[in-house]
C-alpha positions as CSV (number, residue, x, y, z in Angstrom):
1,M,125.1,73.6,50.0
2,A,124.4,76.3,47.2
3,P,121.7,74.1,45.4
4,S,119.9,73.6,48.9
5,L,119.8,77.4,49.6
6,A,119.2,78.1,45.8
7,L,116.4,75.7,45.6
8,F,115.1,76.8,49.2
9,C,114.6,80.1,48.1
10,A,113.1,79.5,44.6
11,L,110.4,77.6,46.4
12,A,109.7,79.8,48.8
13,V,109.1,82.6,46.0
14,I,107.0,80.0,44.2
15,A,105.0,79.2,46.8
16,L,104.5,82.7,48.0
17,F,103.4,84.0,44.6
18,D,101.3,81.2,44.0
19,L,99.8,82.0,47.2
20,R,99.2,85.2,46.8
21,Y,98.8,85.5,42.8
22,F,97.2,81.8,41.9
23,L,100.1,81.4,39.1
24,I,103.8,80.3,39.5
25,P,106.3,82.6,38.1
26,D,108.3,81.7,35.3
27,G,111.9,83.0,36.7
28,P,112.2,81.1,39.5
29,V,111.1,77.5,37.4
30,L,113.8,78.5,34.9
31,L,116.4,79.1,37.7
32,L,115.1,75.6,38.6
33,L,115.5,73.6,35.7
34,V,118.9,74.9,34.9
35,A,120.2,74.4,38.6
36,G,118.3,70.8,38.4
37,F,120.7,69.9,35.6
38,A,123.6,71.3,36.6
39,T,123.4,69.6,39.8
40,A,122.4,66.4,38.2
41,L,125.7,67.0,36.1
42,A,127.7,68.0,39.3
43,L,126.6,65.1,41.1
44,D,127.1,62.4,38.5
45,P,126.1,63.1,34.6
46,A,125.6,59.2,34.6
47,I,122.5,60.1,36.1
48,L,121.4,63.0,33.8
49,P,119.1,60.7,31.4
50,E,117.2,59.0,34.5
51,R,116.7,62.6,35.9
52,A,115.2,64.2,32.3
53,L,113.0,61.3,32.7
54,S,111.7,61.9,35.7
55,G,111.0,65.5,35.0
56,F,109.0,64.6,32.4
57,A,107.4,61.6,34.3
58,G,106.7,64.2,37.2
59,F,105.4,66.8,34.8
60,A,103.0,64.6,32.8
61,T,101.8,62.9,35.9
62,L,100.0,66.2,36.9
63,W,99.3,67.5,33.4
64,L,97.3,64.5,32.7
65,A,95.6,64.9,35.8
66,G,94.8,68.3,35.4
67,E,93.6,67.3,31.7
68,A,91.2,64.7,32.7
69,F,89.9,66.9,35.6
70,R,89.2,69.7,33.3
71,R,87.5,67.3,30.6
72,L,85.7,65.9,33.7
73,R,84.3,68.9,35.3
74,G,84.5,71.8,32.7
75,V,86.8,73.8,35.0
76,E,90.5,74.1,35.6
77,G,91.8,71.9,38.3
78,L,95.6,72.3,38.3
79,G,97.6,74.3,36.5
80,Q,100.0,74.2,34.1
81,G,102.5,75.6,36.8
82,D,101.8,73.1,39.3
83,A,102.8,70.2,36.2
84,R,106.0,72.2,35.5
85,L,106.9,72.2,39.5
86,F,106.4,68.5,40.0
87,G,108.4,68.0,37.2
88,L,111.1,70.0,38.6
89,A,110.8,67.7,41.3
90,G,111.5,64.9,39.7
91,L,114.7,66.5,37.7
92,W,115.9,66.9,41.0
93,L,115.3,64.3,43.1
94,G,114.6,61.2,40.8
95,Y,111.5,59.2,40.1
96,Q,111.6,57.6,43.6
97,A,111.3,60.5,45.4
98,L,107.7,61.4,43.5
99,P,105.5,59.6,45.4
100,G,106.3,60.6,48.6
101,C,106.3,64.5,47.5
102,L,103.1,64.2,46.1
103,L,101.7,62.2,49.1
104,V,103.3,65.0,51.2
105,A,101.7,68.0,48.9
106,A,98.0,66.0,48.7
107,G,98.1,65.8,52.4
108,S,99.1,69.0,53.2
109,G,96.7,70.5,50.9
110,L,94.1,68.8,52.1
111,V,94.8,69.8,55.8
112,S,95.1,73.4,54.3
113,A,91.8,72.9,52.6
114,L,90.1,71.4,56.1
115,I,91.6,74.5,57.8
116,L,90.4,76.9,55.9
117,L,86.8,75.3,55.3
118,R,86.5,74.6,59.1
119,S,87.6,78.4,60.1
120,G,84.7,80.2,58.2
121,G,87.1,82.1,56.2
122,S,87.0,82.9,52.8
123,A,87.4,79.2,51.6
124,K,84.5,77.5,50.2
125,A,84.1,73.7,49.1
126,G,84.7,74.4,45.7
127,A,86.7,77.2,45.5
128,P,90.2,77.6,44.0
129,M,93.0,76.6,45.9
130,P,97.0,77.3,45.0
131,F,98.6,73.5,45.0
132,G,102.2,75.2,44.3
133,P,103.1,75.7,48.2
134,H,102.1,71.8,49.1
135,I,104.1,70.8,45.9
136,A,107.2,73.4,47.1
137,L,106.6,71.7,50.8
138,G,106.9,68.0,49.4
139,F,110.1,68.8,47.1
140,W,112.2,70.8,49.8
141,L,111.1,67.9,52.2
142,A,112.2,65.4,49.9
143,W,115.6,67.1,49.0
144,A,116.4,67.8,52.8
145,V,115.5,64.3,54.4
146,G,115.5,62.1,51.5
147,P,112.5,60.4,49.4
148,L,109.5,58.5,51.8
149,Q,110.4,55.1,51.9
150,F,107.5,52.7,51.0
151,G,107.0,49.1,52.1
152,G,109.6,46.8,53.3
């Protein structure tokens, strides 16, 4: 119960802060880092190496995607906070949950962008949009209901 509550509260703070300031704050990220290791250790110390590698894989995936976008387009596409948050998802959930988490995040982000564009609000094509809330949504759903299952 306590890990779930800490995760939910930290993800909510991250999502709201990123929506407002286009920045993922270090405080909740550090809390989730420590709590993620502690939770993995409490569940089964044997999974700690796999969870640490999953965290690195999650971080590296979005960091590399962001770096490729920056080099190709000359502007930032994903921030370091997004990569750190996805790395935390790997730490908490394991590598099996990362594809589903990213699928939910990308789908949620696409729907949000389409709604903003269609509503004629302040959003314009190419305008920056925070991705942290969408990662947080995928992260929380994978934690609460389990990873998406692909295939048979």
